[in-house]
C-alpha positions as CSV (number, residue, x, y, z in Angstrom):
1,M,-42.7,-61.6,39.6
2,V,-41.3,-61.5,36.0
3,E,-41.3,-64.8,34.1
4,P,-37.8,-66.2,33.5
5,K,-38.1,-65.9,29.7
6,V,-39.2,-62.3,29.9
7,A,-36.4,-61.6,32.3
8,E,-33.9,-62.8,29.7
9,L,-35.4,-60.4,27.1
10,I,-35.3,-57.5,29.6
11,V,-31.6,-58.1,30.0
12,S,-31.1,-57.9,26.2
13,M,-33.2,-54.8,26.1
14,D,-31.1,-53.2,28.8
15,L,-28.0,-53.8,26.8
16,I,-29.5,-51.9,23.9
17,L,-30.7,-49.1,26.2
18,Q,-27.2,-48.7,27.6
19,D,-25.6,-48.6,24.1
20,V,-24.9,-44.9,23.3
21,T,-24.3,-45.8,19.6
22,V,-28.0,-46.6,19.2
23,P,-30.0,-43.5,18.2
24,K,-32.3,-42.1,20.9
25,N,-35.5,-42.8,19.0
26,I,-34.7,-46.5,18.8
27,R,-33.7,-46.7,22.4
28,K,-37.1,-45.0,23.2
29,V,-38.9,-47.8,21.3
30,V,-36.9,-50.5,23.1
31,E,-37.8,-48.8,26.4
32,D,-41.5,-48.8,25.5
33,S,-41.3,-52.5,24.5
34,K,-39.7,-53.2,27.8
35,A,-42.5,-51.4,29.6
36,H,-45.1,-53.5,27.6
37,L,-43.4,-56.7,28.8
38,L,-43.4,-55.6,32.4
39,K,-47.0,-54.7,32.5
40,P,-49.4,-57.1,34.3
41,G,-51.6,-59.2,32.1
42,E,-51.7,-61.8,29.4
43,L,-48.2,-62.7,28.1
44,N,-49.4,-63.1,24.5
45,L,-50.8,-59.5,24.6
46,R,-47.7,-58.0,26.2
47,S,-45.3,-59.7,23.8
48,G,-47.5,-58.8,20.9
49,N,-47.4,-55.1,21.8
50,A,-43.6,-55.3,22.2
51,I,-43.3,-57.0,18.8
52,Y,-45.4,-54.3,17.2
53,A,-43.2,-51.5,18.7
54,L,-39.9,-53.2,17.8
55,D,-40.9,-54.1,14.3
56,S,-41.6,-50.5,13.5
57,V,-37.9,-49.6,14.0
58,S,-36.3,-52.9,12.9
59,E,-35.5,-51.5,9.5
60,D,-34.4,-48.0,10.6
61,V,-31.5,-46.9,8.3
62,N,-29.8,-45.0,11.2
63,M,-29.5,-48.2,13.3
64,P,-26.0,-49.7,13.7
65,L,-25.7,-53.2,12.4
66,H,-25.0,-54.7,15.7
67,A,-28.2,-53.2,17.2
68,R,-30.2,-54.3,14.2
69,T,-29.1,-57.9,14.9
70,Q,-30.0,-57.5,18.6
71,I,-33.5,-56.2,17.7
72,W,-34.0,-59.1,15.3
73,N,-33.0,-61.5,18.0
74,L,-35.5,-59.8,20.4
75,L,-38.2,-60.1,17.8
76,S,-37.5,-63.8,17.3
77,N,-37.6,-64.5,21.0
78,L,-40.7,-62.5,21.5
79,E,-42.4,-64.5,18.7
80,R,-41.5,-67.7,20.6
81,L,-43.2,-66.3,23.7
82,R,-46.4,-65.7,21.8
83,E,-46.6,-69.4,20.9
């Protein structure tokens, strides 16, 4: 079973994944981050791996502004999970 906070993040990630204006390489990183969150194990480790992946593309110049804002929101929420 997925934790409620993680489930909210997955919904946000799915919105980015369905957005065709977001470049494929960024959607791939979001997909990988989603996979990290869904793996079994310690929540701190899973969220840390997701943060690491998303942080690598958060400043991509090809990312639309609305997607950048969504990525930053995801990063912020993931940081709260780690605490």
